[in-house]
N, C-alpha and C positions, 0 to 999 in steps of 0.2 A: 327460896330454896335450896338447899347444898349440893352442891356437884357430888355426882352419881360415885359413889362408895367412899364417899371423901366422909370426913369427920365433921360434926356441923360448927366446928368452930376453927378459930384462926390463930395460931401460936404467935403469928408474926404478922404478916400483910394487912392485915383486917385492923390489929392492934396500932399499927405504927403509922395508916393513912386515914382511921376511921374519922377523923376531923375535917378532910381534905373533901372538896366536892370533885369531880371530874374537870368540869371547865378548868378551873384553875390547879389543877395538877400540872406541875413541869415535869420536864423530864428528869432535871437534875432531882427533884423532890424521888421519880419513881425510881432511877437509875441506882439513888443513893439506900431504896430498901431492897434494890433486887440485887445489886454487886456483893453482898453480904449473903445470899442464899447460896450454899451449897449444896454442888450436883449429887445426892445419895438418897438412898429409898427411904428415910423418914422424910425426906423434904418433897417428895411426887407430888402429895397434895397442896401444899405449898407452892409450888412452879407453876402447878393448875390455875390456880388463884392469880398468880403473876400475870400469865397470858391473858386472863380474862379480863383483869383489869386495864391491861393496856390494849386492848382492843376494844374494850369501852373509852378508853381513853381515846384511843383514834379516830372512833365514830362520831365524837363531841367537836375533837379540833382537829379533824382532817387533815391532819400529816403522820409521820413514821418517821420516829428518828431509832429506831431499835432498841433492844434491851439495854446493852452494853455500848461503848463507845471503844474504837482503837483497835479493836481486836481482828484480825484477819478471818477473811469468810464471813464477815458481817456484812450488814446494810447500815449504812449509816449516812450522815453528813444532815442535811437541813431541808426543810420542806416549810415553802410559800406559797401564795397564791399562783406565782408565774416559774414556780421552778420545782422541778423535783428532781434532786440528785442522788447517782449511784455512787458508794465508794467512797473513799475520801478526798481523792482529786476534785477540784470546783470543775474544771472544764469538763466531765462527764454527766453531760446535764442533756434534759430535756426543757427547750423552753419556749411559754406560748406561744410567742410571737416571734419568733424564730422557725418554727417547726422542731423535725427532730436533729438533734446533733449526736451524733455519735464519735467520741472522741479518744483515741487512746491515750493510757494516762501519761504516754511518755512524749506526747505529740504526734506521732506519726502518723502519715497520710496512708497507709496502707489496710487500712478499717474496711472489710464490706459488710455489709447488710444483706442477706438473702431476702427477699421478701418475692414470695410465690415462686415464678419461673425467671425472678432477673434478679441480678444484683448490684448492688448502689454503693460505690465507694472505688478508693484505687486510683480517684480521677477520672472514672467513667461509669457506665451504666451497661451491661451487658448481660444477654441471656446465659442463664448458667446450665444447659443444656446442649451437648453439643445440635451443630445447625439450627439453634433455636433462633425465635424471632423477639424484638425489641418494638413495641410501637408506642407512640406519643399520640396520645388522642385530647381530642378538647370537643366539649357538650355542647349539640347546636350548632348556632353560631359561630361558637368560640374561633379563638385563634390561638396559631402555634407561633411563639416568640423566640427567635436565636441571636441573641443578641449579648454586646461585652457587658461588663458590668462594673461597679468601685466601691462593694461592699466591704473589702480586704485591702483597701488604699488604693488601688490601681487607677485610670485614668479611664472614662468611659468616653471612647472614641472612637475607632475603627469595628469593624466586627467580621472576622474569617470565620467562614462555615469551609473545613477539608471534609472531601468523601476520599477517605485511602483506601486503596489498597496493596497489596503485598510489594509485586515486583513492578517493571515496569510493561511487560508484557501482559500484566493481567487487566482484568478491565473491571472498571468503573460503571457503575449506570443508575443513572434516576429513573423509576417509572412510575408514569400516572396512570391510574386506571379507577374503576369502581368495584361495588362489589361482587360484579359479574365476570367480566373482563379483566383479565390481567395482567396488558400491557397497550392501551389507547395510545400513549407517543413515550417518547424515552428520550433520553440524553444521555449517548454512552460515550465515554473515551478508551479506547486501546492504545497504547503507546505512543500514547500524545496526539493520537489523531482523534476529533471529535465529531460525533455524527449525532445532530438533531432529527428524529425520525417521526412523522406521524404513521399511525400503524393502522388505522382506521379510512375505509375505502372512501375516496372523493373530500376528504378533510384538508384543510387548509391549514399553513403555518405563516401567520402575520406577524409581521414587526410594525409597532406605529410608533411613530415620535409624534409632538405634541407643539402646536405653533410652527418655528421655523427649526424645529428639531430636523436632522439629517441621519440618514442611516449609511454608515463609512464602513467598507471593508480596507484594513489597512495592512500593510507587514508592519511590523514590529523592529526587524531590523533596519538600520540606518542604511541609504542607500541600494536598496534592493526593489526589484518591479513585482505588483501587486496582481496578482490575476485571480478573476472570478470566471468559474468555469461553471455554465451549464450546463448540465448534460443528463443527454435523453439515455432511456436505460436500453442496452442494446439497440435495433435499429429504431429506437421511436426519436423522434423530432425533436430538439430541442429548442424552444420558444419563451421569448421573453413578451411580456403582453405588457404596453404602456397605458394605463386607462383612467378614466375618471366617469361620473354618473351621466356623462351625453358623449364623450369621444374616446376613442380606444384605436389604436394600431398594432399591429404586431409583426416582431421581428422574429424570424427562425432560422436555419440552417437543414435543408433539405436533402441538399448537394454538396459532396465534396470541393469545398474552398469557393461555395457561393451563400451571399448573403442575401435572403428575402426580407420587402419591408411589404407587409399587407394591408389594406385600407377593408374596405368593407365590400368590394367586388374588383381591387385590381390590385395587382402588387407590380412591385420594381425587383429588377435581380441585377445583382454588385457581384461581378463574377469576378474574381481576383486569383482564380487558377493558375493564369498567365498575365503578360503584360498586353495581349491583345483580347484579353476576355472581355471588358466592358460594363457599359451599362444596359441594362435589358427594359424596355420601356413597357407599359402598360399593350401598347397596340403592338409589340412583337419587334420594334425597332431597335438597332445597339448603336450604343454610341461608347466607341471606345479609344478615343483622342478627348482631351479635355478643352471644351468653349475657354474663350480667351473673350477677357474686354472689349478688343477691338475686333473681334469676329462678330459678324453682323448676323444675327437671325431672324429671319423675317416668318410674317404668318401670312404669304399670299396664295390665296386661294385659286390655284391652277387648274385647270378640268383633267382631269383622268383620263388613263386612257380607255376605249371602249372598243374592245374585241371585234364585237358584233359587225362594225364600223371598219373594220380594218386599222382603227387607230393605236397603234399599240406602241410606237415610240413616241419620247417626248424630244422636242426640237430647241435642244438647250440654247441655241445659238437665238431665240426668238421669246426666252421665257422673261417674261419682266423681271426687275426693270432694268436690265442691261441689256434684252435682245431686241430687236429687230423682225419685223417680218419681210423686211424686202429681201429677195433673193435675185437681183439686178445684176449684182456686179460677179465678176472673176477677180481673181487674187492670181499673182504670179508667187508658186510657192519657190522661189528660187531667195525671194528675200528672206525666209525663214530657214534659211542658214544654220540657226540656233532658236530656240523654242519662242513663241512668240505667248502668250498667257492672257486670255480674255474670263473677264468675272462671269458667273452665271448662278443662279438660286435651284439649290435641287427642289423638283416639284414633288419626289414622292422618297420614304423611307425605303431602303431596300441595299440589294445586290446588283451593281452592274452586270449583264451579260450580253453588251453586244455594244459595238459603236460605228457610225456610222458619217462618209462625207457624199460629196458630190462632184465629182471630177470632171469638168467640163474640156479638158484638153490634157489628152494622157502623155506621158512622156515613154520614151524607148528605154528604160530600166528604171529602176529605183524604187525606194517608198516613202511614206508620208508618215512618220509617227503622232497619234494622237493620243496626250498623256492627259488625267485627271491628279488635280492636287487639292488637300487640303488647306485651308488658313492660317500662317503661323499669326504671332502674337501682334506683327505688323500689319495683318489684313492682306498681306501679298501671298502669293503661291509657294506651300514649302511643302514636304512630307507626300512623296510622290504615293499618290495611291494604287496606281496600274497601269499599264498602257496598250494601247494596238498597233499594230504597224501594218499598213496598207497598202495594197501594191499601185502605183502609180502608172502602170501602165496599160490602163483599159479606161472608159470614161462612164459616167453614169454614177447611179447609187453604189457605193462602195461599203459594206459591211462587214465586218470581222467580230465574230466570236470566241479567237482567241486572243487572251490578254494574259500580258503578262504577270498581272496580280487580280484580284477579285476587287474590286473597291466598291466599298460599303458606304453609301449616302444616309445622312438624315437631312426629311424633310426640313426647309426654311433656311436650310444653312446655306453659307456662302461657300462656295468652290469654284476653281479655275481651271478651263481647257486649254491646250497648247497647242500649235503646231508646228514642225519642223519636218526637212526633208532630209533622207541618211545619204546623200551626195549633193553633186552638181548639176543637180537637174529642175528644170523651169515646168512641172508641170502647173494646169491651171485650174481653181478650185472654186464651188461657186460661193458667194459671200453676197455681205450686205454693205451697203456704200456708210462710210464713217460719218456722211450728213443724218442718217437714221440712225443711228446707234448711240448712246448716251456713252458719255464720256466716264473714264475713270477718276477725275479730277486732280488728275498728279502731273506732272511736265516739268519740263526744265526751263521754259518760261509761261508769261501770263499768254500768250498767243497759241500756245501749242493745242490740237484735240486729240489729246492721247487717247486712243480706246483701250490699248492693252500694254505690256512692258515685257520687255525682254533683260535677259541678263547677258551681259558682252563678256563676263569673264569664264563664260562655261565653253565647252569645247563643239566647236563647229560640225555639224552631221554626226554627233554624235547620238547614241539614245539616250531619251530624256534624263534627266538626272534625277537623283535620290530627296534631292534639296537644292536650292539657291543661297548666293549670298548677298548680303544686301547692298550689291553693285548696281541700282534696274538705272536701264533707260526705258525711254517710254516712245510708244511709236504712233499714228493717226492712221493704220493699215487697216482695208477690208476686215468685217469681223466673219471668219469661216463660218459656214454653216454647217451644224455640225448633231446627231442626234442620239439619243440613246437609250438602250433599254434596260427599265428598272422592275428585279422582281420583286 
């Protein structure tokens, strides 16, 4: 069937190609026929037949070389199973194994392909609309990888992913979200400060290591302190919880300069607000001086005071192991021109509100000092806790509630009480015989029955010193009877 409105015969195309089938018709043969055809009205039918032959040839061979070669503005090159080439440059290719490669003829890197709402090229993928969005997606359980490569001769080693902003004061942000919630969690950087935030109520941020791995907080500047700040929001309490599946303890700060260690039902409070802050134990007692290896701490079960029976005082001169129930002796206070120190074990933790003695024979004037001392690292009296000044001018039980300071005692801890007069007076006070009192076990020779010590270096008749030197002397003097009220 001839072409519409065309002559039913061929003056050139069919005559020259009539003995060649389409499968074996080469481009060179076709081009030899086509290139001699002049573009003029008389050849209109021949040009239509020329296109028809080429289309038929392309359908059989599956490639397209163009009608002529080497002409500007035409599609030329070669076709194979793996390659479709546009233009004369072999680099302008689409290859089957490498996807799509669009490379400028001059080899430049600025070419950009517009695909839908994104631009691909110029070393980046970007949205081609103002404030547009670019999404990288995988299907089902697929994964997205960002990694370095070696396709162009480089070495496949480290991978660096940059989240880049314009200036330091701008904000970089990674958001973790779902199809409904815009911001479940985020990683934000502004002016170099990094913030990791969980934005869903009651959800945790967990750092996990494996086997012997550690979680470290380290300053990257050499010889610079590292600070870990656990900060409560507003008046919220900062807490650190240490736990496993069966054990737990909480450390928190709910008062200024006080650290609280909390167990299941009790807590310890470490008060560092001052030098006298100390440690508060679960029973409410406070220790503000450090215990030492040479300070003995006993767990002696001493009967408590019973207010209903008027037993409101502890007679520390009778408390074991140093004490004695003997009150038959009297001692001449004149020998105590310097403090004579006797040991005792505190029966209770608390503050001393009263000190009492019993005077059997008064003096015309003057006072007796009774002081309480803590023990130092050598086990002897040191660190004055407070003292009472008791008038020696009357007899009987003498009590003093006005003390130079308020001594604080800890149950089971060893302390010392001392006696000395403030002038050359000779009152007598109730005491226990050295034969019924435990010795302190030190002395100048093996025959000495020392039950106390004194310091010859202190000033005679002076108020009790704040501490003693190590120049001790030992004495076998009767143990004065003394009582304390401990609140």
